[in-house]
C-alpha positions as CSV (number, residue, x, y, z in Angstrom):
1,X,94.4,103.9,115.0
2,X,97.0,105.5,117.3
3,X,97.2,101.8,118.7
4,X,97.3,100.0,115.8
5,X,100.1,102.3,114.6
6,X,101.9,101.6,117.9
7,X,101.5,97.4,117.7
8,X,102.9,98.0,113.9
9,X,105.9,99.5,114.7
10,X,107.1,97.9,117.6
11,X,107.4,94.8,115.3
12,X,109.6,96.4,112.2
13,X,106.5,97.7,110.5
14,X,104.3,95.0,110.3
15,X,101.0,94.2,112.6
16,X,98.3,91.4,112.8
17,X,94.7,91.1,113.0
18,X,94.9,88.2,115.4
19,X,97.8,91.2,117.9
20,X,95.0,94.4,116.5
21,X,92.0,92.0,118.0
22,X,94.6,90.5,121.2
23,X,94.7,94.1,121.8
24,X,91.1,95.2,122.1
25,X,90.9,97.5,118.5
26,X,88.0,96.1,116.6
27,X,89.7,95.0,113.9
28,X,87.0,96.6,111.7
29,X,90.3,99.7,112.6
30,X,92.5,97.5,109.6
31,X,90.0,98.4,106.5
32,X,89.4,102.4,107.3
33,X,93.3,101.6,107.8
34,X,94.1,99.8,104.7
35,X,91.0,102.9,103.0
36,X,93.2,105.6,104.5
37,X,96.7,104.6,102.8
38,X,98.0,103.9,106.1
39,X,98.6,99.8,106.4
40,X,99.3,97.9,103.0
41,X,97.5,94.7,103.0
42,X,101.0,92.1,102.1
43,X,98.6,88.6,102.8
44,X,95.9,87.7,105.1
45,X,96.0,89.1,107.9
46,X,99.6,90.2,107.8
47,X,99.7,94.6,107.3
48,X,102.2,96.4,106.1
49,X,103.0,100.4,107.6
50,X,102.2,101.9,103.9
51,X,106.2,103.9,104.5
52,X,107.7,100.8,105.8
53,X,110.1,98.0,103.7
54,X,108.5,95.4,103.7
55,X,110.2,92.2,105.5
56,X,108.7,88.7,103.7
57,X,110.8,86.9,106.5
58,X,109.0,88.6,109.4
59,X,105.4,88.3,107.8
60,X,106.2,84.8,107.0
61,X,107.2,83.9,111.0
62,X,103.8,85.6,111.5
63,X,101.2,84.1,109.9
64,X,102.9,80.9,110.3
65,X,104.3,81.8,114.5
66,X,103.9,77.8,115.3
67,X,107.0,77.1,111.8
68,X,110.5,77.5,112.4
69,X,112.6,78.9,109.3
70,X,115.2,76.4,108.6
71,X,117.2,74.2,105.5
72,X,118.4,77.0,103.0
73,X,115.9,79.8,104.6
74,X,118.2,79.3,107.8
75,X,122.0,79.1,106.2
76,X,120.4,82.3,104.8
77,X,118.9,84.2,107.9
78,X,122.7,82.6,109.9
79,X,124.8,83.9,106.7
80,X,126.0,81.0,105.2
81,X,125.2,81.5,102.1
82,X,124.7,84.5,100.0
83,X,122.0,82.2,97.2
84,X,118.8,84.5,99.1
85,X,116.1,81.7,99.4
86,X,113.9,81.0,96.4
87,X,111.6,79.5,98.4
88,X,111.2,80.0,102.1
89,X,111.5,76.8,104.1
90,X,109.6,76.3,107.0
91,X,109.9,73.5,110.2
92,X,105.5,72.3,111.5
93,X,104.7,69.6,114.1
94,X,104.1,66.9,112.0
95,X,100.5,67.4,113.2
96,X,100.3,71.1,111.9
97,X,98.1,71.2,109.4
98,X,100.6,73.3,106.9
99,X,98.4,73.5,103.9
100,X,97.9,77.3,104.3
101,X,101.6,77.6,104.2
102,X,101.7,75.0,100.8
103,X,99.5,77.0,99.3
104,X,101.9,80.7,100.3
105,X,104.4,78.6,98.4
106,X,106.6,77.9,102.0
107,X,109.0,74.7,100.9
108,X,107.0,72.9,104.5
109,X,109.1,70.4,106.6
110,X,107.7,68.6,109.5
111,X,109.3,67.2,112.5
112,X,108.6,64.8,115.9
113,X,107.7,67.0,118.3
114,X,110.7,65.6,120.5
115,X,112.8,67.0,118.1
116,X,111.6,70.2,117.1
117,X,113.5,72.9,119.5
118,X,116.1,71.6,118.9
119,X,118.6,73.6,118.2
120,X,116.3,76.3,118.4
121,X,116.9,80.4,118.5
122,X,116.1,83.8,117.5
123,X,117.5,84.9,114.0
124,X,117.8,87.8,112.5
125,X,116.0,88.7,109.0
126,X,117.3,91.1,106.3
127,X,115.6,94.3,107.2
128,X,117.2,93.0,111.5
129,X,113.5,91.7,112.6
130,X,113.7,88.3,114.9
131,X,112.2,85.3,113.7
132,X,112.4,81.5,115.1
133,X,115.1,79.7,112.7
134,X,117.6,76.9,113.4
135,X,121.0,77.2,114.9
136,X,123.8,76.3,112.7
137,X,124.6,72.4,113.8
138,X,121.0,71.8,113.3
139,X,120.3,73.0,109.9
140,X,123.1,71.4,108.4
141,X,122.2,68.2,110.0
142,X,119.1,69.3,108.4
143,X,120.7,70.1,104.9
144,X,121.6,66.8,105.3
145,X,119.1,64.4,105.5
146,X,117.4,66.8,102.7
147,X,116.3,65.2,100.1
148,X,117.0,68.4,97.3
149,X,120.1,68.5,94.8
150,X,119.6,72.4,95.7
151,X,120.1,71.3,99.2
152,X,123.5,69.7,98.9
153,X,125.1,73.4,96.6
154,X,124.5,74.9,99.6
155,X,125.8,72.2,102.3
156,X,129.2,71.7,101.2
157,X,130.2,75.6,100.4
158,X,128.2,75.6,103.6
159,X,130.4,72.2,105.6
160,X,133.6,74.2,104.7
161,X,132.4,77.5,105.8
162,X,131.4,75.9,109.4
163,X,134.6,73.3,109.8
164,X,137.5,76.8,109.2
165,X,135.5,78.6,111.3
166,X,136.9,78.8,115.3
167,X,132.9,79.1,117.2
168,X,132.6,74.8,115.8
169,X,131.0,73.1,118.2
170,X,131.5,69.8,116.8
171,X,130.2,68.4,120.2
172,X,127.0,70.0,119.3
173,X,126.6,69.1,115.8
174,X,127.4,65.6,116.5
175,X,125.1,65.5,119.2
176,X,122.7,66.7,116.8
177,X,123.6,65.0,113.9
178,X,122.4,61.6,116.3
179,X,119.1,63.0,117.2
180,X,117.9,63.5,113.8
181,X,119.9,59.9,112.6
182,X,122.1,61.5,110.1
183,X,125.7,60.7,112.6
184,X,127.0,58.0,110.3
185,X,126.8,60.4,107.0
186,X,127.7,63.8,109.2
187,X,131.0,62.6,110.3
188,X,132.2,61.5,107.1
189,X,131.7,64.3,105.3
190,X,133.9,65.0,109.6
191,X,136.3,63.3,108.2
192,X,136.4,64.4,104.9
193,X,137.0,68.4,105.8
194,X,138.7,67.8,108.9
């Protein structure tokens, strides 16, 4: 049990069944710890220390390690919107069967393998844990090709904040936009804002 506690503590209070098994610990120990109120089940295969705050972002990342936080969720984690995502958004490779992610109420995006890692970075959750997400330039490009009105309502203020930021990288933004097929749209937005 001590080994499971150490694993959970080193991962922001969360531990997965896979991590326990990979560490050579019988998965039955998880059940024992749940029964003794040392762990609580967050979702299938993900457990939380009972005295720890549950980090939903980290729990989802642990459950779906091939997913990358994107769109409004990435914008929130990047600090470019204070609107907490109603539904978490993740991008997966096109070949990934995302049925379980959809069942977990995740807004699933898919992406071609050649641009899947474009702008990939680590983002901090509100609890200080690190998860996979897209950088600001990639996120803005993804939102520009977004499919919902909510994306537009978050995109415009984020874009305005971006162009005012001293650390903006217009060259990278346009390169990402080109790779994602939205360069023309992005240039139109930039002409208005700059």
